[in-house]
Structure formats: structure tokens, C-alpha cells
N, C-alpha and C positions, 0 to 999 in steps of 0.2 A: 346277822344273816345278811348275805349279799343279795342284791337285787339285780336282775337283768333289766336293761333299758326298755321302758314301755314304748309300745308303738305310738306314733303320733296320733292316732285316732282308733278307738275300739271299734271293731266291726259292729255293724247294726245287728247281726245275729246274735253276738255275745250280749249286747244291751238287751235284746229281746229275753235272753235268759233271765236276767234280773227281774224284768217285769212279770214274766211268767211265774217266777218264784214267788214275788210279791202278791200276785193275784191269788195264789193258793192259800194266803192268809185269811182272805175274806169271810169264808164261811165261819172259821173259828172266831175271829174277831167280832163278827156280828152276833154270834151266839153269846159271847163273853160279855159284850156290851149290853145286850138284852138282859142277861142275868144280873149284871151289876146294876141294871136301871130298875130291877124289881119284877121283870117278866119271869115266867115259869116255862117258857117254850121248851118242849122236849123233856120235861121232867115230870114224872109221874108222882113223886112224892115232894111236894113244894117245900116242906119243912126242911128238906136236905139243903136247900140253897140259904137258908137262915143261918146255918151253922157258921160261927165266926171264922172258923178254919177254913171252910169252903170259900167264904167271901174273900179272905185274904188270897187264897190259892187263885181264885178267879182273877183278882187284880194282878197278881204276879205273872200268871200265864198269859193274860192280855198284854201286859209289857213285854214279855219275852216274845211274842209274835210280833210286836212293833219293832223289836230289834232285828228279827228276820228281815223285815222290809228294808231297814237301814243297811244291813249287811248285804242283802241281795244287789242293792243299787251301788253300794261301794265297790263291791266286786266287779261290777260290769261298766263303770264309768271312769273317765280319766281322773277325776278328783279322788276316786279311792285309791288310786296308785301312789298318791302323796301321803296317804295315812301311815302311821307307824305300823310295822308288821304285826306286832302284838295285838293291836286293836282290831285287826281282822282274823288273825290266827286263832286266838282264844274262842270267840264265839263262833267261828266257822267249825272248830274242832267239836266243840259242845254240841252245835247244831247237827253236825254230821252224826255224832253219837246217838242223838235222839231220833233223827229221821231215817237213817239207812235202815235200821231194824223195821221201822214202819213200812218201808218200801219192799224189802225182800221177805217179810214174815208176817208182821201183825196185820196189814191190810189184806194180803191175800188169805189168811186164815179167817178174818172177819167175813170176807166176801163168800168164802166157801161155807161158813156156819150159817150165814143168813140165806144162802141159796139151797141148802140142804136140811136144816133143822129149824124148829121154832127157836127163836133167841131166848136166852135165860131171862128170868124175871130180875129186873135191876130197877135203879131208880129213874132210869132213861127210857124214852119212847124207843121202839125198834129202829128208827131211822137215824138216830143220833149218832151211834158209833160209826156207821159206814160213812156219813157225813164227815165227822171229825177226822177219822183215820185216813179217809180219802184225801181230804185237804193235806193233811201232813205227809202222806205219800207223794202228793203232787209237789209240795214245798221241797221234799227230799230230793226228788229227781233233778228239778231245775236248779236249786240251790248248789247241790254237788256239782253239776255240770258247770255253773257259773264259777264255783271256787277253783275247778280244775283249769278252767280258761285263765283265771287270773294268776294261778300259781305256775302255769306254763310260761306266761307272759313275763311274771315278775321274778320267779325263783328257779328258773330252769337250771341256771348254772350251779346253784347249791345242790339241787336234787341229782343232777346227772354226774357230779364229780365222784369219781370211783377211786377211793383210797381209804386205808384204815384210819380210824380216828387217831387223834394226837396221843402219843404215847403217855403223856402226863394224865389223860383222861381214862386210861384202860382200867386201872385198878377200882375206880369209883364206878365205872360202867359195869364191870363184872359183878359187883354187889348189887347194883340197882336192877340190872337185868335178870339176875338170878332170882331176886325177891318178887320182881314182876311176873317172871314166868311161873313160878310157885303159885302165885295168887291167881294168874290166868288159868292155870291147869286145874286148881281147886274150883274156880268159878265154872269152867266148862263141864267138869265132871258133875257137879251139883245140878247145873242146868239139865243134863242128860238124865240124871237120877229123877229130877222132878218131872221131866217129860215122860219117862218110861213108867212112872208110878201114878201118872194122872188118869189113866184109862181113856184118854182121847188122842186120836191121831193129829188133830190140829194143834193141841197143846205140845205134844211131841215135836211137832215141826217147828213151832215158835221157839221152844227151848234149844232144839238142835241147831237152829240158826244162831241163837246167842252163843251156844258152845263153840260153833264154827267161827264166829267173829272173835271170840276170845283166843282161840288157837291161831287165827290169822294174825291177830295183833302181836302175839308173842313171837311167831315165826318170823314176821316182817321185821321186827325190832332187832332179833338175833341177827339175821341176815344183814341189817343195815350196820349194826356195831361190828360185824366181822368184815365189812368192806367188800362183800362179794359183788361182782359187776353185773351179774345176770339181772335182767329186767329190773333196772334200777327204779323206774317209775311204779312198777307193780309192788315192789318191796315197800317203798314209801307209802303207797296207797294202803297196803294191808296193814302196816304199822299204825298209820294215821286213823283207819276206819275201825280196826279192832280195838285199839286202846280207847278210842272216843266212846264206842258203844258200851264198853264195860264201865268206864268212868261216869258217863252221863245218866245211864239208867241206875247205876249203883248210887250215885249222889241222890238222884230223884227218890229212891227207896228209903234212903236214910232220913232225908228231909220229911217225907210223909210220915214215917213212923215216929219222929221226934216231934212232929206237929200234932200227933194224936188223932189225925183224921181216920174216920172209920171207913171212908169210901174206897179204900184200896187196902186189901189184906195180903199177907205173905205167910207161908208156912216157914218152919225153921230152916228147912233145905233151900227154898227159894230165896229167902232173906240172906241167909248166909252166901248163896251164890252172888247176889247182888253186892254185898259188902266186900267180898273177896275181889269182885269185878271193879269195885271203886278204887281200892288199894292197887290192884294189879295194872289198872288202866292208867293211873296217875304215874306210877313207876315207869311203865313202858314208855309213856309219852315223854317223861323227863329223859330217859336214856336215849330215846330216838332223837330228840332235839339236841342233846349233847354230841351225839354221834354226828349229825349234819353239821352242827356249828363247828365241831372239832375237826371234821374233815376239811371244811372250807379254810379254817385257820391254818391247818397244815399245808394245804395246796398254796395258800398265798405266801407262806413262810418259806 
């Protein structure tokens, strides 16, 4: 992937985006550090934190939020421009997938639930979910903004090149895109089914957002592969965000179920929606990257 020449100095406003994204990790990191140190803050069932699976999950997610800090600063400082593209793109893609649904669906639904209804009985105190999800939504807003600024500065030429992908890639792309679109459609349909049968307007809203992201990812990749010139940045953004959301939450679901943790449960339709999203998101991301790289190679050729 080619890169655009970086500016001599990154504006202070862009650097501020990185620090603001990093600040959003403080509540979550503090809570995880307390739990790993033996505290039961925010937990109504202390035995829950003693489960070995939960201990490992807390350590892993603590480390993931540390990665967010490093990523946010790398995206908004000059030294980050010298890092290999993959070292930034992979965690930024996964982070986008986790955090954008928090911004557009999960946090708003949580706020509405706590404003209108008594919270459901869980292992956690009522204030915990708004605090954690609010921190994730904060991270999502500023981390995505930081990544957009970095991408415009570094990869603008690659994104704005309008041309069909290399003919040598077309047969492979057709297969990958077809498979990705089928999985995305299955994931979207199952998300809507889960939402419609849940009996809750808030659940329907969250599931509809997941379905919309799956459709957006598939539509973005199809437009990208076909080399359509309209709204190139919008097409790449849809492909990036939709594929990331499907993959990240699908991977999370699979890992949780394989670990045997009882703190998150999925019915058959919801679980299948996430697995289909995992497969579809990965396939669409590969197709989108091949289309962008192939387009760049054809232009240089």
C-alpha cells in the first residue's frame, strides 16, 4: 500500500484526538486493575470474579485497552507515521469493529434503558454498564476520528484512486466477495430475527444497527471492487466499518463460547448471526484490501 507524504508536523488538534481517545480508557482500566487486585467494586456477586475464565478475560481486556492507548497515540504523532501500515491497520480495524457499535447502538440503548426502566438483575451494580459502555463510546468517537485523520494524511492517494482492480485479481475477488456477501446477508437477517422476536424495542434497535453495519460492509466492498467512482471515501468507510463490526463481535462471541464463560449467553440465532458475521467480515475485509492494493498496483503499472 502506498502512502502519501506526511506533513512536517501534525496539528495540535489531531494530537488532541489521540489524548482524548486515551483518556476514555481510564474508567475501564481502573476497574479492571481493581478487579485483578482483588477488589469487588461494582460487582454484586464476588464469586463471579474468582472464576478463572473471568480472571483471564479481565487480564486480556486490560491489555487490549492498553493497546488502544498506544494505537491512539501512534495515529496522532509523527513517530506513528513511520510504523508499518499493518501494525496500525489491524488493531484500528478491530477497534473500529468493537467501538462503533458501542457509539451508535449499545450506549444509546443502555442510556435509554437506565432512564426509563429498572435495570435487570445482573452480577453488576447498576452504575457499572453505563460507566463502561460510556467509556467505550468515548474511545470510539475519538479513536475513529484519529484514524480518519491518519488515513487522510497517509493513504489518501490509495483511497482516492478510481479504477477497477487488476484483471488478475478479478476471479479471486468474485469468489471472496460472493462468500462474504452471503455471510453478511445471513448475519443481517439473523440479527433482525433476534431483534424482532426479543419483545424489546431497545434490543431491536441494537440488532437492527448490527444488521445495518453488515449490509453497509457488503455494499461498500462490492462498490469498491467494481471501481465505482462515487463517494470513494464513503465507500471505503462503509466497507471498513461494516466488515470490522461483523468480524470483531463475531470473534468475541466465538472466543467467549470456547472459553466456557457463563457471563455472556447467546441463543442459536444470535450465536449463528455472530459466527456468520465473523466469516463474512473477514472475507469482505480481504476482498476490500485486495481491491485497494490491486487498484494501486494497476495505476502504477
